[in-house]
C-alpha positions in Angstrom: -14.2 -21.6 1.9 -14.2 -17.9 0.8 -17.8 -17.3 -0.1 -19.7 -14.5 -2.2 -21.7 -12.0 -0.2 -23.6 -9.8 -2.5 -24.0 -5.9 -1.9 -26.7 -3.1 -2.8 -25.1 0.2 -2.4 -27.3 3.1 -2.4 -27.0 6.7 -3.4 -29.7 9.7 -4.2 -32.1 6.5 -4.2 -30.0 4.6 -6.6 -28.2 1.4 -7.0 -24.5 2.6 -7.8 -21.0 1.5 -7.6 -18.8 4.4 -6.7 -15.1 4.6 -6.3 -14.0 4.3 -2.7 -13.2 7.7 -1.1 -14.5 9.8 -3.8 -17.9 10.6 -1.9 -17.5 13.8 -0.2 -20.3 16.2 1.1 -20.1 18.5 -2.0 -20.0 15.7 -4.7 -17.3 17.6 -6.6 -14.9 14.4 -6.6 -17.3 12.0 -6.9 -16.3 9.1 -9.4 -19.1 6.7 -10.5 -18.6 3.4 -12.3 -22.4 2.2 -12.6 -25.9 3.3 -12.0 -28.6 0.7 -12.3 -31.8 0.9 -14.4 -33.3 -1.4 -11.7 -34.3 -0.5 -8.3 -32.9 -1.8 -5.0 -35.7 -4.5 -4.4 -34.8 -6.1 -8.0 -31.3 -6.7 -6.7 -32.5 -8.0 -3.3 -35.0 -10.4 -5.1 -32.4 -11.7 -7.2 -30.4 -12.5 -4.2 -33.2 -14.2 -2.7 -34.0 -16.1 -5.5 -30.2 -17.2 -5.8 -29.9 -18.2 -2.2 -27.5 -15.6 -1.0 -27.4 -14.4 2.7 -25.4 -12.2 4.6 -25.1 -9.5 2.1 -25.5 -5.9 2.6 -27.4 -2.9 2.0 -25.2 0.5 2.4 -26.9 3.8 2.4 -24.2 6.6 1.1 -25.6 9.7 2.5 -29.2 10.8 2.6 -32.2 10.4 0.2 -31.9 6.4 0.4 -34.1 5.2 3.3 -36.8 4.2 0.9 -34.8 2.2 -1.4 -33.2 0.3 1.5 -36.5 -0.3 3.2 -37.9 -1.7 -0.3 -34.8 -4.4 -0.4 -35.3 -5.3 2.8 -39.0 -5.8 2.5 -37.9 -7.8 -0.6 -35.8 -10.2 1.2 -36.5 -10.1 4.8 -33.8 -11.6 7.1 -31.4 -12.2 4.1 -29.5 -8.6 4.1 -27.8 -6.4 6.7 -28.1 -2.4 6.8 -25.5 0.0 7.1 -25.0 3.9 6.7 -26.4 6.4 9.1 -27.3 3.7 11.8 -27.3 4.8 15.3 -28.5 3.3 18.8 -32.0 5.1 18.2 -32.9 3.7 15.1 -31.1 0.5 14.9 -34.2 -1.4 16.2 -36.1 0.5 13.5 -34.1 -1.0 10.7 -34.0 -4.4 12.4 -37.8 -4.2 12.3 -38.0 -3.5 8.9 -36.3 -6.8 8.0 -32.5 -6.0 8.3 -31.0 -9.4 9.5 -28.0 -7.1 11.0 -27.2 -3.6 11.1 -23.9 -2.3 10.2 -22.2 0.4 12.3 -19.1 2.7 11.9 -19.0 6.4 12.2 -21.5 6.4 15.2 -18.7 4.7 17.4 -16.4 7.8 17.1 -16.4 11.4 17.7 -15.7 14.0 15.7 -12.2 13.9 16.5 -11.8 10.2 15.7 -11.7 8.7 19.1 -13.6 5.3 19.8 -16.8 5.8 22.0 -17.1 2.4 24.0 -20.1 3.8 25.9 -21.9 3.7 22.0 -21.0 0.3 21.2 -22.0 -1.2 24.6 -25.4 1.0 24.2 -25.8 -0.6 20.7 -25.1 -4.2 22.2 -27.7 -3.6 24.7 -30.3 -2.6 22.4 -30.0 -5.0 19.7 -28.0 -7.6 20.8 -24.2 -8.3 19.7 -25.5 -11.4 17.5 -27.5 -8.7 15.3 -24.5 -6.0 15.3 -21.7 -6.0 12.3 -18.8 -3.7 12.9 -17.6 -2.1 9.9 -13.6 -1.4 10.2 -13.1 -0.2 6.7 -9.9 1.3 6.3 -7.0 2.9 4.7 -3.4 2.4 4.6 -1.5 4.7 6.8 2.0 4.7 8.8 0.4 2.4 11.5 -0.5 -0.1 8.9 -4.3 0.4 8.4 -6.5 2.9 10.1 -10.4 2.7 10.4 -12.1 5.9 8.4 -15.3 7.3 9.0 -17.6 9.6 7.5 -17.5 7.8 3.9 -13.9 7.1 4.5 -12.9 10.8 4.2 -11.7 11.0 8.1 -9.0 9.0 9.9 -9.9 7.8 13.2 -7.8 6.7 16.2 -8.5 2.8 15.8 -5.7 0.9 14.1 -7.1 -2.5 12.3 -4.8 -5.1 14.1 -5.6 -8.6 15.4 -5.5 -7.3 18.8 -8.4 -4.5 18.1 -10.2 -7.7 16.4 -10.1 -9.7 19.4 -11.0 -6.7 21.8 -14.1 -5.7 19.9 -15.2 -9.5 18.9 -17.2 -9.8 22.1 -19.5 -6.9 20.9 -20.6 -8.0 17.5 -21.4 -10.7 15.2 -19.3 -10.0 12.3 -16.8 -7.5 10.9 -17.3 -6.0 7.4 -13.9 -4.3 6.1 -13.3 -2.6 2.9 -10.0 -1.2 1.8 -10.9 1.9 1.3 -7.9 2.7 -0.9 -8.9 0.2 -3.6 -12.4 -0.1 -3.4 -14.0 0.7 -6.6 -11.0 0.3 -8.6 -11.0 -3.1 -10.2 -7.3 -3.2 -9.9 -6.8 -6.1 -7.6 -6.9 -6.6 -3.8 -4.7 -5.5 -0.7 -3.0 -8.7 -0.1 -1.5 -7.6 3.1 -4.5 -6.7 4.6 -6.1 -9.9 3.7 -3.5 -12.0 4.7 -3.4 -9.9 8.4 -7.1 -10.3 8.6 -7.1 -14.2 7.8 -4.2 -14.7 10.5 -6.7 -14.1 13.0 -10.0 -16.0 12.8 -12.0 -14.6 15.4 -15.6 -14.4 14.4 -17.2 -14.1 10.6 -15.5 -11.4 8.4 -16.2 -9.9 5.1 -13.5 -8.1 2.8 -14.6 -5.9 0.1 -12.2 -3.7 -2.1 -10.3 -3.8 -5.6 -11.7 -7.5 -6.8 -11.2 -7.4 -10.5 -11.7 -11.2 -11.3 -12.5 -14.5 -10.1 -8.3 -15.0 -9.7 -9.2 -12.7 -6.7 -11.8 -14.8 -4.9 -9.1 -17.6 -5.1 -6.6 -15.3 -4.1 -8.6 -14.2 -1.0 -9.4 -17.7 -0.2 -5.4 -19.1 -0.3 -4.4 -15.8 1.9 -6.9 -16.3 4.5 -7.3 -20.2 4.6 -10.9 -19.8 3.6 -12.1 -17.7 6.7 -13.0 -14.5 5.4 -15.8 -14.2 2.8 -15.8 -11.3 0.1 -18.0 -9.0 -1.8 -17.4 -7.5 -5.2 -18.9 -4.6 -7.0 -17.7 -2.4 -10.0 -16.3 -5.7 -11.5 -19.2 -7.8 -11.3 -21.3 -8.1 -14.4 -24.5 -7.2 -12.5 -23.2 -4.1 -11.9 -21.9 -3.2 -15.5 -18.4 -4.9 -14.8 -16.5 -7.4 -17.0 -14.1 -9.2 -14.8 -16.4 -11.4 -12.6 -19.6 -13.1 -14.0 -22.6 -13.5 -11.4 -23.7 -16.8 -12.6 -19.9 -18.3 -12.8 -19.8 -16.3 -8.6 -23.0 -18.1 -7.8 -21.8 -21.6 -9.1 -18.6 -21.4 -7.4 -18.9 -19.4 -4.1 -22.3 -19.4 -3.0 
């Protein structure tokens, strides 16, 4: 069954919901759907009380370390951490309470070429069992291509069953945002979910476009229940109107 994985997205130290792909270095195109009144640890404590595990804290740019540490301290071992994770600081974040570290951009050079040696270093330092590979992607002529640097830069790596199989020996899970629909509450990427669901190699969480409980049912159907999912902007916990947190807990926790 497709389970609900919670999230805490941090921008400038605050919990926010941002439309995927609008976060740039200069911030001129940023489209924000929600800014929380509560701090990050409030959400972490809520997830802990409700028995939700395997969610992710994502640091979107600088200025988020303190908020991330507060969230991890509130729910030690219950949340994963991503955003600026490197071989040098990964162990530090695990020590701060993260169950896993999530990596994307550090695995690529500035031209988008995959750095196998960095992945090998990460698995050696933290162990594959505590490593999540974020293969968040955009639609391209090749199907779906991993995007790094806040989903602004396309890499050489395409998301295919072959790619997933090649990388699965080096990680515990995959996290995959459909960046083109992330934050838009306009529906999921059906074809991407179907492709991911056909692979079934290790745990995987999908994010992007969920607008209602029907989208959770659709992910469950298209993936045969093999993929978990996270929802942001449509969730009432984040000011949304399409998905009620209480209903989600009852049905998908």
